C-alpha positions as CSV (number, residue, x, y, z in Angstrom):
1,M,10.2,10.3,-12.8
2,I,7.6,10.9,-10.1
3,M,8.8,11.3,-6.5
4,P,7.3,8.8,-4.0
5,M,5.8,11.4,-1.6
6,K,4.1,13.3,-4.5
7,M,2.7,10.0,-5.8
8,L,1.3,9.3,-2.3
9,E,-0.3,12.7,-2.1
10,E,-1.9,12.3,-5.6
11,N,-3.3,8.9,-4.6
12,L,-4.7,9.7,-1.2
13,N,-8.2,8.2,-0.9
14,K,-7.6,6.1,-4.0
15,K,-6.8,2.5,-4.6
16,V,-3.2,1.4,-4.6
17,A,-1.3,-1.9,-4.9
18,L,1.8,-2.5,-2.8
19,L,4.5,-5.1,-3.1
20,L,6.1,-5.9,0.2
21,K,9.6,-7.2,0.9
22,D,8.2,-10.6,1.8
23,N,6.6,-10.9,-1.6
24,R,3.1,-10.3,-0.4
25,S,0.8,-8.1,-2.5
26,L,-1.7,-5.8,-0.9
27,Q,-4.4,-3.7,-2.5
28,G,-6.4,-1.1,-0.7
29,V,-7.5,2.5,-0.4
30,L,-4.6,4.8,0.8
31,S,-6.2,6.7,3.7
32,G,-3.0,8.2,5.2
33,F,0.8,8.4,5.3
34,D,3.6,10.1,7.1
35,E,7.0,11.5,6.2
36,Y,8.6,8.0,6.6
37,M,6.2,6.6,4.0
38,N,4.3,4.6,6.6
39,M,0.9,4.1,5.2
40,V,-2.7,3.4,6.4
41,L,-4.8,1.4,3.9
42,D,-8.5,0.7,4.2
43,N,-10.4,-2.3,2.6
44,V,-7.2,-4.2,2.1
45,E,-7.0,-7.5,0.3
46,E,-3.8,-9.6,0.5
47,S,-2.8,-11.9,-2.2
48,S,0.1,-14.3,-2.5
49,E,0.8,-17.6,-4.2
50,S,-1.2,-19.6,-1.8
51,L,-4.0,-17.3,-0.4
52,N,-6.3,-14.4,-0.9
53,R,-7.8,-12.8,2.1
54,K,-9.5,-9.6,3.3
55,L,-7.6,-7.7,6.0
56,G,-9.7,-4.6,6.5
57,T,-7.6,-1.6,7.7
58,V,-3.8,-2.0,8.0
59,I,-0.8,0.1,8.8
60,I,2.2,-0.6,6.7
61,R,5.7,0.4,7.7
62,G,7.3,2.3,4.8
63,S,10.6,0.4,5.0
64,N,8.7,-2.9,4.1
65,V,7.4,-1.5,0.8
66,V,9.2,-2.4,-2.4
67,R,6.7,-0.9,-4.9
68,I,3.6,1.3,-4.9
69,V,1.3,1.3,-8.0
70,P,-1.9,3.2,-8.4
71,V,-4.8,0.9,-9.4
């Protein structure tokens, strides 16, 4: 099993997919994170059942993330 912080370190500046607590899915390039697993993603695209949209750069609070998957 891989530890979350190690996975973030290994995927810095690479594309990741996040599932958030509100069931939204985000894909973007992980450009930074902190010890609380708050993340900065660039070139983000959001997808849900009803929409797909480009968001640009976003900051995600770590406590809102359910799953992180390298793309």
